[in-house]
Backbone as CSV, one residue per row, in Angstrom:
resi,resn,N_x,N_y,N_z,CA_x,CA_y,CA_z,C_x,C_y,C_z
1,MET,0.841,-1.190,0.000,0.000,0.000,0.000,0.881,1.246,0.000
2,THR,0.633,2.130,-0.949,1.419,3.352,-1.055,0.733,4.476,-0.282
3,LEU,1.484,5.109,0.604,0.964,6.237,1.360,1.608,7.512,0.838
4,ARG,0.785,8.494,0.478,1.331,9.722,-0.077,1.641,10.726,1.021
5,SER,2.523,11.645,0.702,2.881,12.705,1.624,1.737,13.714,1.729
6,LEU,1.614,14.325,2.886,0.629,15.386,3.072,1.251,16.767,2.924
7,ASP,2.529,16.840,2.609,3.190,18.135,2.435,2.462,18.955,1.371
8,GLY,2.079,20.168,1.739,1.451,21.071,0.796,-0.017,20.825,0.543
9,ARG,-0.571,19.782,1.135,-1.991,19.521,0.945,-2.814,20.359,1.922
10,VAL,-4.051,20.625,1.558,-4.897,21.551,2.314,-6.033,20.773,2.966
11,ALA,-6.110,20.864,4.297,-7.098,20.101,5.056,-7.996,21.032,5.857
12,ILE,-9.293,20.760,5.829,-10.268,21.445,6.679,-10.679,20.496,7.785
13,VAL,-10.675,20.982,9.024,-11.123,20.184,10.164,-12.254,20.928,10.851
14,THR,-13.451,20.351,10.846,-14.547,20.962,11.592,-14.495,20.496,13.041
15,GLY,-15.029,21.315,13.931,-14.957,20.978,15.345,-13.535,20.946,15.850
16,ALA,-12.707,21.878,15.355,-11.262,21.824,15.635,-10.866,22.486,16.948
17,SER,-11.825,22.977,17.715,-11.466,23.721,18.923,-11.183,22.835,20.128
18,SER,-11.469,21.538,20.029,-11.225,20.661,21.179,-11.229,19.209,20.727
19,GLY,-10.837,18.327,21.631,-10.989,16.905,21.449,-10.355,16.339,20.200
20,ILE,-11.098,15.480,19.518,-10.589,14.801,18.332,-10.247,15.796,17.236
21,GLY,-11.066,16.829,17.070,-10.794,17.827,16.038,-9.487,18.560,16.274
22,GLN,-9.261,18.971,17.496,-8.018,19.673,17.819,-6.821,18.744,17.628
23,ALA,-6.908,17.526,18.133,-5.804,16.576,17.973,-5.537,16.290,16.503
24,THR,-6.593,16.218,15.703,-6.437,15.960,14.274,-5.756,17.122,13.579
25,ALA,-6.116,18.342,13.944,-5.474,19.516,13.346,-3.974,19.498,13.601
26,TYR,-3.565,19.198,14.830,-2.138,19.101,15.146,-1.474,17.973,14.358
27,ALA,-2.125,16.818,14.300,-1.526,15.665,13.619,-1.343,15.927,12.133
28,LEU,-2.319,16.549,11.505,-2.213,16.860,10.081,-1.111,17.883,9.829
29,ALA,-1.024,18.891,10.702,0.020,19.906,10.555,1.403,19.284,10.724
30,ARG,1.546,18.386,11.686,2.836,17.722,11.895,3.207,16.844,10.698
31,ALA,2.188,16.409,9.960,2.445,15.602,8.760,2.688,16.468,7.535
32,GLY,2.600,17.800,7.691,2.944,18.705,6.601,1.786,19.402,5.921
33,ALA,0.548,19.099,6.313,-0.612,19.703,5.650,-0.860,21.123,6.146
34,SER,-1.354,21.970,5.245,-1.906,23.259,5.653,-3.281,22.997,6.247
35,VAL,-3.585,23.640,7.376,-4.783,23.282,8.121,-5.716,24.479,8.267
36,VAL,-6.991,24.238,7.941,-8.046,25.221,8.160,-8.831,24.782,9.383
37,LEU,-8.835,25.641,10.392,-9.466,25.329,11.672,-10.866,25.925,11.707
38,SER,-11.850,25.071,11.939,-13.237,25.511,11.927,-13.953,25.037,13.181
39,ALA,-14.649,25.956,13.836,-15.507,25.664,14.986,-16.190,26.977,15.344
40,ARG,-16.961,26.973,16.407,-17.678,28.207,16.771,-16.834,29.162,17.613
41,ARG,-15.874,28.645,18.372,-15.134,29.475,19.333,-13.874,30.056,18.693
42,GLU,-13.995,31.260,18.167,-12.884,31.871,17.434,-11.671,32.090,18.316
43,ASP,-11.880,32.492,19.575,-10.743,32.763,20.448,-9.916,31.503,20.691
44,VAL,-10.588,30.381,20.888,-9.878,29.122,21.105,-9.149,28.699,19.832
45,LEU,-9.821,28.829,18.683,-9.192,28.469,17.411,-7.933,29.294,17.166
46,SER,-7.977,30.571,17.500,-6.823,31.439,17.278,-5.639,31.006,18.120
47,GLU,-5.892,30.576,19.353,-4.809,30.083,20.211,-4.206,28.797,19.633
48,ILE,-5.060,27.904,19.163,-4.576,26.654,18.567,-3.781,26.956,17.298
49,GLU,-4.292,27.871,16.488,-3.598,28.236,15.252,-2.191,28.735,15.535
50,GLN,-2.049,29.620,16.508,-0.738,30.167,16.826,0.201,29.075,17.315
51,ASP,-0.328,28.173,18.120,0.491,27.082,18.642,0.941,26.151,17.510
52,ILE,0.053,25.856,16.580,0.406,25.000,15.446,1.475,25.678,14.593
53,ARG,1.314,26.955,14.342,2.306,27.682,13.543,3.665,27.677,14.221
54,ASP,3.662,27.919,15.534,4.922,27.958,16.270,5.616,26.598,16.236
55,GLU,4.833,25.528,16.339,5.422,24.185,16.402,5.836,23.660,15.033
56,THR,4.996,23.872,14.015,5.200,23.191,12.732,5.586,24.112,11.586
57,GLY,5.210,25.380,11.662,5.503,26.314,10.586,4.617,26.181,9.366
58,VAL,3.573,25.334,9.419,2.702,25.177,8.262,1.753,26.363,8.157
59,ASP,1.190,26.544,6.973,0.182,27.586,6.775,-1.123,27.157,7.439
60,THR,-1.789,28.116,8.057,-3.048,27.831,8.747,-4.057,28.923,8.444
61,LEU,-5.307,28.626,8.714,-6.394,29.588,8.539,-7.478,29.266,9.550
62,VAL,-7.991,30.293,10.205,-9.117,30.143,11.128,-10.372,30.683,10.458
63,VAL,-11.411,29.851,10.401,-12.701,30.290,9.859,-13.784,29.866,10.855
64,PRO,-14.187,30.766,11.763,-15.237,30.407,12.727,-16.510,29.993,11.985
65,THR,-17.056,28.844,12.362,-18.192,28.282,11.632,-19.103,27.503,12.567
66,ASP,-20.393,27.777,12.466,-21.405,26.917,13.067,-21.913,26.010,11.958
67,VAL,-21.603,24.722,12.015,-21.923,23.828,10.902,-23.425,23.645,10.717
68,ARG,-24.229,24.105,11.678,-25.681,24.029,11.514,-26.195,25.085,10.547
69,ASP,-25.363,26.040,10.190,-25.713,27.139,9.290,-25.089,26.860,7.924
70,HIS,-25.906,26.508,6.948,-25.345,26.103,5.657,-24.623,27.246,4.961
71,GLU,-25.058,28.483,5.176,-24.363,29.615,4.567,-22.985,29.803,5.191
72,ALA,-22.883,29.587,6.500,-21.582,29.680,7.167,-20.642,28.585,6.659
73,VAL,-21.168,27.401,6.430,-20.349,26.304,5.906,-19.867,26.625,4.492
74,GLU,-20.732,27.185,3.686,-20.324,27.565,2.333,-19.229,28.627,2.362
75,ARG,-19.321,29.553,3.318,-18.259,30.565,3.456,-16.945,29.917,3.871
76,LEU,-17.008,28.888,4.723,-15.805,28.148,5.122,-15.098,27.572,3.897
77,ILE,-15.845,26.952,3.027,-15.256,26.364,1.823,-14.708,27.457,0.903
78,GLU,-15.478,28.526,0.733,-15.043,29.625,-0.132,-13.771,30.280,0.390
79,ARG,-13.696,30.523,1.700,-12.508,31.151,2.286,-11.283,30.264,2.115
80,THR,-11.473,28.956,2.255,-10.357,28.019,2.087,-9.808,28.080,0.665
81,VAL,-10.707,28.051,-0.310,-10.275,28.090,-1.711,-9.652,29.444,-2.050
82,GLU,-10.196,30.526,-1.501,-9.601,31.846,-1.720,-8.178,31.905,-1.179
83,GLU,-7.958,31.307,-0.021,-6.659,31.377,0.651,-5.642,30.424,0.033
84,PHE,-6.072,29.193,-0.277,-5.119,28.158,-0.679,-5.300,27.662,-2.110
85,GLY,-6.429,27.975,-2.728,-6.649,27.584,-4.113,-7.112,26.161,-4.318
86,ARG,-7.280,25.404,-3.230,-7.644,23.995,-3.363,-8.093,23.443,-2.019
87,ILE,-8.733,22.276,-2.062,-9.054,21.503,-0.857,-8.702,20.057,-1.153
88,ASP,-7.880,19.451,-0.305,-7.473,18.062,-0.481,-8.109,17.122,0.533
89,LEU,-8.559,17.683,1.644,-9.089,16.832,2.710,-10.123,17.607,3.514
90,LEU,-11.277,16.976,3.728,-12.269,17.494,4.667,-12.449,16.463,5.763
91,VAL,-12.236,16.871,7.012,-12.489,16.006,8.162,-13.792,16.469,8.807
92,ASN,-14.846,15.717,8.566,-16.164,16.013,9.127,-16.199,15.507,10.564
93,ASN,-15.804,16.363,11.478,-15.643,15.940,12.868,-16.648,16.573,13.821
94,ALA,-17.128,17.771,13.536,-17.978,18.495,14.488,-19.150,17.631,14.940
95,GLY,-19.313,17.516,16.246,-20.406,16.709,16.784,-20.659,17.045,18.237
96,VAL,-21.874,16.813,18.684,-22.251,17.054,20.078,-23.021,15.862,20.610
97,LEU,-22.986,15.710,21.917,-23.668,14.606,22.594,-24.460,15.155,23.777
98,ARG,-25.719,14.795,23.834,-26.553,15.052,24.993,-27.201,13.740,25.383
99,ARG,-27.106,13.362,26.639,-27.612,12.061,27.065,-29.143,12.085,27.154
100,ASP,-29.749,10.930,26.880,-31.208,10.864,26.833,-31.697,9.566,27.474
101,ILE,-31.170,9.245,28.645,-31.531,7.988,29.305,-33.043,7.898,29.486
102,ALA,-33.670,8.984,29.908,-35.133,9.062,29.954,-35.572,9.893,28.746
103,LEU,-35.817,9.226,27.633,-36.041,9.920,26.366,-37.200,10.896,26.441
104,GLU,-38.240,10.534,27.208,-39.413,11.420,27.279,-39.109,12.734,27.973
105,ASN,-38.009,12.779,28.707,-37.620,14.012,29.398,-36.555,14.800,28.646
106,MET,-36.157,14.309,27.503,-35.096,14.971,26.747,-35.610,16.291,26.180
107,PRO,-34.933,17.400,26.451,-35.360,18.681,25.893,-35.307,18.657,24.364
108,ILE,-36.304,19.219,23.730,-36.330,19.308,22.277,-35.092,20.035,21.765
109,GLU,-34.619,21.008,22.537,-33.431,21.766,22.128,-32.210,20.856,22.011
110,ASP,-32.095,19.869,22.901,-30.971,18.933,22.830,-31.067,18.067,21.580
111,TYR,-32.277,17.604,21.283,-32.489,16.813,20.067,-32.107,17.624,18.832
112,GLU,-32.583,18.858,18.759,-32.312,19.696,17.588,-30.824,20.015,17.472
113,LEU,-30.157,20.201,18.609,-28.719,20.482,18.587,-27.949,19.305,18.001
114,MET,-28.265,18.088,18.444,-27.556,16.918,17.939,-27.860,16.673,16.464
115,MET,-29.113,16.774,16.084,-29.460,16.551,14.678,-28.839,17.625,13.796
116,GLY,-28.894,18.870,14.240,-28.358,19.968,13.437,-26.859,19.886,13.255
117,THR,-26.147,19.481,14.297,-24.685,19.408,14.236,-24.209,18.116,13.596
118,ASN,-24.708,16.992,14.099,-24.172,15.690,13.707,-24.681,15.210,12.356
119,VAL,-25.842,15.678,11.944,-26.418,15.258,10.671,-26.345,16.381,9.647
120,ASP,-27.042,17.491,9.929,-27.062,18.590,8.956,-25.654,19.108,8.675
121,GLY,-24.850,19.253,9.724,-23.500,19.786,9.548,-22.653,18.909,8.650
122,MET,-22.771,17.584,8.809,-22.036,16.658,7.936,-22.480,16.829,6.482
123,PHE,-23.790,16.952,6.287,-24.321,17.109,4.934,-23.860,18.413,4.309
124,TYR,-23.994,19.535,5.044,-23.636,20.841,4.486,-22.165,20.884,4.074
125,ALA,-21.291,20.402,4.949,-19.858,20.462,4.656,-19.500,19.571,3.482
126,THR,-20.056,18.369,3.465,-19.769,17.447,2.360,-20.269,18.026,1.042
127,ARG,-21.470,18.538,1.048,-22.074,19.118,-0.161,-21.211,20.238,-0.726
128,ALA,-20.716,21.109,0.139,-19.947,22.262,-0.316,-18.535,21.887,-0.762
129,ALA,-17.959,20.876,-0.137,-16.550,20.545,-0.412,-16.371,19.582,-1.570
130,LEU,-17.362,18.778,-1.881,-17.186,17.706,-2.858,-16.644,18.159,-4.218
131,PRO,-17.144,19.248,-4.815,-16.592,19.638,-6.111,-15.082,19.869,-6.074
132,HIS,-14.591,20.399,-4.956,-13.157,20.676,-4.829,-12.377,19.393,-4.568
133,LEU,-12.968,18.453,-3.846,-12.307,17.175,-3.599,-12.217,16.354,-4.880
134,ARG,-13.191,16.484,-5.750,-13.102,15.807,-7.047,-11.925,16.351,-7.848
135,GLU,-11.751,17.658,-7.821,-10.663,18.277,-8.582,-9.291,17.825,-8.079
136,SER,-9.177,17.610,-6.783,-7.870,17.279,-6.193,-7.654,15.790,-5.979
137,ASN,-8.647,14.950,-6.372,-8.595,13.535,-5.998,-8.360,13.416,-4.499
138,GLY,-9.139,14.193,-3.768,-8.916,14.324,-2.338,-9.610,13.271,-1.503
139,ASN,-9.566,13.496,-0.195,-10.109,12.545,0.764,-11.154,13.214,1.650
140,LEU,-12.175,12.443,1.960,-13.260,12.890,2.826,-13.322,11.929,4.003
141,VAL,-13.115,12.452,5.203,-13.112,11.605,6.395,-14.265,12.011,7.302
142,PHE,-15.056,11.035,7.696,-16.153,11.244,8.638,-15.771,10.646,9.982
143,ILE,-15.999,11.402,11.050,-15.832,10.844,12.390,-17.178,10.294,12.831
144,GLY,-17.243,8.975,12.882,-18.461,8.314,13.322,-18.356,7.955,14.794
145,SER,-18.754,6.736,15.136,-18.706,6.279,16.527,-19.028,4.796,16.554
146,ASP,-18.519,4.088,17.574,-18.962,2.708,17.718,-20.448,2.654,18.044
147,SER,-20.995,3.778,18.530,-22.445,3.851,18.763,-23.233,3.897,17.458
148,GLY,-22.529,4.124,16.346,-23.170,4.107,15.042,-23.183,2.730,14.411
149,LYS,-22.740,1.715,15.173,-22.733,0.338,14.663,-23.489,-0.612,15.591
150,HIS,-23.715,-0.183,16.829,-24.359,-1.039,17.816,-25.429,-0.229,18.547
151,PRO,-26.545,-0.830,18.912,-27.560,-0.104,19.682,-26.973,0.452,20.971
152,ASP,-27.360,1.656,21.323,-26.845,2.310,22.527,-28.013,2.943,23.258
153,PRO,-28.649,2.227,24.179,-29.899,2.693,24.782,-29.779,3.965,25.596
154,GLY,-28.589,4.273,26.088,-28.429,5.464,26.916,-28.314,6.746,26.131
155,ILE,-27.966,6.642,24.841,-27.787,7.833,24.005,-28.404,7.568,22.630
156,ALA,-29.682,7.269,22.643,-30.354,6.795,21.437,-30.294,7.803,20.296
157,VAL,-30.506,9.076,20.581,-30.512,10.070,19.512,-29.103,10.267,18.959
158,TYR,-28.123,10.407,19.843,-26.735,10.531,19.390,-26.348,9.320,18.546
159,ALA,-26.670,8.124,19.029,-26.343,6.911,18.275,-27.010,6.938,16.904
160,ALA,-28.254,7.387,16.847,-28.965,7.448,15.569,-28.266,8.387,14.591
161,THR,-27.739,9.503,15.101,-27.023,10.418,14.208,-25.776,9.762,13.649
162,LYS,-25.140,8.894,14.436,-23.930,8.228,13.961,-24.254,7.050,13.038
163,TRP,-25.401,6.422,13.225,-25.859,5.451,12.228,-26.092,6.172,10.900
164,TRP,-26.671,7.359,10.963,-26.873,8.162,9.744,-25.522,8.479,9.108
165,THR,-24.568,8.901,9.918,-23.242,9.231,9.399,-22.640,8.041,8.670
166,ARG,-22.776,6.861,9.253,-22.203,5.668,8.625,-22.861,5.393,7.278
167,GLY,-24.179,5.463,7.236,-24.876,5.241,5.976,-24.545,6.286,4.938
168,PHE,-24.453,7.533,5.376,-24.137,8.631,4.463,-22.727,8.469,3.916
169,ALA,-21.767,8.185,4.796,-20.369,8.049,4.371,-20.210,6.941,3.339
170,HIS,-20.781,5.782,3.604,-20.621,4.673,2.664,-21.353,4.937,1.350
171,SER,-22.478,5.628,1.419,-23.199,5.956,0.184,-22.436,6.981,-0.645
172,ILE,-21.814,7.968,0.026,-20.974,8.923,-0.698,-19.769,8.215,-1.309
173,HIS,-19.213,7.257,-0.572,-18.108,6.465,-1.108,-18.538,5.752,-2.392
174,ALA,-19.696,5.117,-2.346,-20.181,4.392,-3.517,-20.402,5.327,-4.702
175,ARG,-20.818,6.552,-4.409,-21.116,7.514,-5.477,-19.869,8.200,-6.002
176,GLU,-18.944,8.562,-5.108,-17.835,9.436,-5.475,-16.513,8.715,-5.712
177,GLY,-16.429,7.421,-5.367,-15.193,6.699,-5.618,-14.805,6.742,-7.089
178,ARG,-15.782,6.652,-7.964,-15.502,6.697,-9.404,-15.016,8.066,-9.854
179,ASN,-15.240,9.077,-9.006,-14.787,10.440,-9.308,-13.452,10.767,-8.657
180,GLY,-12.803,9.747,-8.069,-11.474,9.949,-7.512,-11.436,10.425,-6.078
181,VAL,-12.583,10.440,-5.400,-12.623,10.902,-4.011,-12.532,9.707,-3.077
182,GLY,-11.567,9.731,-2.164,-11.460,8.699,-1.140,-12.337,9.058,0.047
183,VAL,-13.110,8.099,0.536,-14.024,8.339,1.659,-13.745,7.323,2.757
184,THR,-13.502,7.830,3.966,-13.210,6.957,5.107,-14.078,7.336,6.291
185,LEU,-14.645,6.337,6.927,-15.389,6.520,8.176,-14.520,6.012,9.314
186,VAL,-14.253,6.870,10.306,-13.481,6.485,11.486,-14.433,6.394,12.673
187,ASN,-14.494,5.219,13.294,-15.415,4.980,14.407,-14.649,4.859,15.723
188,PRO,-14.590,5.923,16.514,-13.918,5.819,17.810,-14.799,5.089,18.827
189,GLY,-14.146,4.341,19.710,-14.816,3.896,20.921,-14.817,5.043,21.920
190,ASP,-15.090,4.750,23.177,-15.093,5.798,24.206,-13.759,6.528,24.205
191,THR,-13.814,7.841,24.075,-12.614,8.660,23.935,-12.666,9.806,24.933
192,ARG,-11.551,10.069,25.577,-11.485,11.081,26.639,-11.400,12.477,26.019
193,THR,-12.576,13.062,25.754,-12.655,14.391,25.157,-13.685,15.215,25.913
194,GLU,-13.905,16.427,25.433,-14.851,17.337,26.071,-16.284,17.063,25.662
195,ILE,-16.525,16.048,24.824,-17.876,15.779,24.364,-18.768,15.390,25.537
196,GLY,-20.043,15.786,25.445,-21.003,15.510,26.499,-21.489,16.780,27.142
197,PRO,-22.567,16.722,27.896,-23.048,17.902,28.605,-22.057,18.340,29.668
198,PRO,-22.120,19.607,30.096,-21.112,20.130,31.034,-20.934,19.310,32.303
199,ASP,-21.992,18.642,32.768,-21.890,17.923,34.036,-21.427,16.474,33.884
200,SER,-21.179,16.032,32.637,-20.725,14.634,32.464,-19.857,14.487,31.212
201,ARG,-18.889,15.362,31.059,-17.995,15.269,29.916,-17.079,14.060,30.071
202,MET,-16.730,13.458,28.940,-15.885,12.267,28.977,-14.542,12.555,29.634
203,VAL,-14.009,13.751,29.425,-12.695,14.080,29.965,-12.733,14.131,31.494
204,ASP,-13.906,14.407,32.063,-14.036,14.483,33.513,-14.339,13.134,34.149
205,GLN,-14.817,12.190,33.358,-15.224,10.896,33.894,-14.083,9.885,33.950
206,TYR,-13.018,10.122,33.158,-11.963,9.132,33.044,-10.597,9.762,33.242
207,GLU,-9.692,8.977,33.790,-8.315,9.404,33.940,-7.577,9.240,32.614
208,GLU,-6.428,9.882,32.499,-5.634,9.786,31.287,-5.283,8.328,30.985
209,ASP,-5.485,7.940,29.712,-5.198,6.592,29.208,-6.118,5.512,29.776
210,GLU,-7.156,5.912,30.489,-8.117,4.915,30.979,-9.000,4.432,29.831
211,ILE,-9.298,5.332,28.903,-9.979,4.979,27.659,-9.151,5.576,26.516
212,LEU,-9.675,5.577,25.320,-8.936,6.126,24.189,-8.642,7.605,24.393
213,GLU,-7.515,8.043,23.829,-7.167,9.455,23.810,-7.398,10.006,22.407
214,ALA,-7.685,11.300,22.312,-8.021,11.913,21.027,-6.917,11.727,19.990
215,VAL,-5.669,11.732,20.429,-4.548,11.595,19.497,-4.590,10.256,18.770
216,GLU,-5.141,9.228,19.408,-5.225,7.921,18.760,-6.208,7.952,17.593
217,ILE,-7.259,8.717,17.728,-8.214,8.875,16.630,-7.590,9.740,15.537
218,ALA,-6.862,10.772,15.950,-6.191,11.642,14.986,-5.211,10.859,14.128
219,ASP,-4.510,9.919,14.723,-3.567,9.094,13.950,-4.301,8.297,12.871
220,ALA,-5.490,7.812,13.189,-6.277,7.068,12.200,-6.709,7.978,11.060
221,VAL,-7.053,9.220,11.380,-7.443,10.179,10.341,-6.272,10.446,9.399
222,VAL,-5.088,10.648,9.957,-3.908,10.901,9.122,-3.636,9.708,8.220
223,PHE,-3.751,8.502,8.754,-3.548,7.296,7.939,-4.536,7.274,6.768
224,ALA,-5.800,7.590,7.051,-6.809,7.619,5.988,-6.475,8.685,4.957
225,ALA,-6.040,9.851,5.415,-5.746,10.967,4.515,-4.560,10.693,3.613
226,ARG,-3.690,9.786,4.021,-2.481,9.509,3.244,-2.683,8.445,2.162
227,GLN,-3.900,7.933,2.032,-4.168,6.987,0.949,-3.993,7.696,-0.387
228,ASP,-3.339,7.020,-1.320,-3.130,7.668,-2.611,-4.406,7.619,-3.446
229,SER,-4.344,8.164,-4.647,-5.549,8.357,-5.439,-6.151,7.066,-5.974
230,SER,-5.481,5.938,-5.770,-6.013,4.670,-6.267,-6.622,3.804,-5.172
231,THR,-6.446,4.194,-3.903,-6.948,3.366,-2.805,-7.709,4.210,-1.797
232,THR,-8.523,3.524,-1.003,-9.193,4.177,0.106,-9.409,3.145,1.207
233,ILE,-9.394,3.594,2.426,-9.759,2.751,3.564,-11.181,3.136,3.928
234,SER,-12.128,2.260,3.705,-13.526,2.670,3.818,-13.984,2.846,5.256
235,GLU,-13.408,2.078,6.198,-13.872,2.185,7.580,-12.765,1.739,8.529
236,ILE,-12.588,2.506,9.593,-11.596,2.191,10.619,-12.299,2.227,11.974
237,ASP,-12.269,1.126,12.697,-12.778,1.080,14.064,-11.593,1.212,15.013
238,VAL,-11.659,2.161,15.921,-10.596,2.364,16.905,-11.187,2.092,18.281
239,SER,-10.668,1.079,18.960,-11.221,0.712,20.259,-10.121,0.213,21.165
240,GLY,-10.419,0.140,22.447,-9.512,-0.486,23.385,-9.443,-1.981,23.120
241,ARG,-8.347,-2.604,23.477,-8.181,-4.036,23.201,-9.125,-4.900,24.023
242,ASP,-9.698,-4.320,25.073,-10.614,-5.099,25.904,-12.072,-4.906,25.504
243,LEU,-12.326,-4.292,24.332,-13.698,-4.026,23.929,-14.524,-5.303,23.890
244,MET,-14.024,-6.321,23.227,-14.796,-7.548,23.094,-14.940,-8.269,24.436
245,THR,-13.921,-8.148,25.283,-14.018,-8.737,26.614,-15.164,-8.108,27.384
246,ASP,-15.244,-6.778,27.334,-16.321,-6.080,28.030,-17.675,-6.399,27.407
247,THR,-17.703,-6.505,26.065,-18.963,-6.762,25.373,-19.536,-8.130,25.748
248,TYR,-18.643,-9.129,25.851,-19.112,-10.495,26.079,-18.808,-10.991,27.484
249,ARG,-18.594,-10.057,28.408,-18.349,-10.444,29.793,-19.523,-11.289,30.295
250,GLY,-19.247,-12.357,30.970,-20.294,-13.263,31.428,-20.430,-14.468,30.530
251,LEU,-19.985,-14.344,29.283,-20.003,-15.474,28.360,-18.634,-16.117,28.236
252,LEU,-17.615,-15.445,28.760,-16.247,-15.967,28.669,-15.938,-16.846,29.871
253,PRO,-15.042,-17.814,29.699,-14.618,-18.603,30.862,-13.908,-17.714,31.871
254,GLU,-13.851,-18.167,33.113,-13.257,-17.358,34.174,-11.828,-16.957,33.837
255,ASP,-11.052,-17.874,33.292,-9.681,-17.581,32.921,-9.477,-17.966,31.466
256,SER,-9.471,-16.962,30.596,-9.354,-17.238,29.171,-7.938,-16.987,28.658
257,SER,-6.981,-16.835,29.586,-5.609,-16.612,29.186,-5.019,-17.869,28.577
258,ALA,-3.971,-17.670,27.772,-3.327,-18.821,27.127,-2.666,-19.700,28.171
259,GLU,-2.693,-20.986,27.900,-2.021,-21.936,28.813,-0.520,-21.756,28.747
């Protein structure tokens, strides 16, 4: 398998102000790509941009964007092309999680926030970027979730948005592969990030290295982005090595270690 260099390539990362998006922006810059940082918090993006420039020296651009606003997303794509003349990679990462254990008590605002960000935002960004990715034989990476492959009763709406992401990503792959666009879905397991409501963020619930770290997901994104124009990795699941043990606990023998 031939992996191409990212030197001089132009990458957009949505949701780049924290977590997986921020780690991905750093990883892409360290690999040589020019990085466009997109999220709602301009002040945070500006700090990350300066840090990336100081560390790597790559070209960067901050474009504050609410992915729920299709006009704002279109401006993100336009500003990128104005600045760099091309787009080689879109990382559809922006996403939010609100828990809905008692679904009947879930605020409508939480439902609309998740659908608007995790579904509409993915659609708007993909729609706007695709013509440019065709021109560059570029790559489109979606950040999904293991909740998008297995029922998750505690976060039913969030899981549903990630099932949508998986279906959308694979359908775009089927449609755009013939046009030279590589499409990859990356499915993280539980990852220690700021995702979640303020009172139960993943970063607050787990100690460092207790579950996946954002940099591990970022590494998978870089691997996907480095596929050359003849290959694509359609789906990458990133999980802890004990995932299956936890999934099938109670069905395994007491001691399943090798003799």
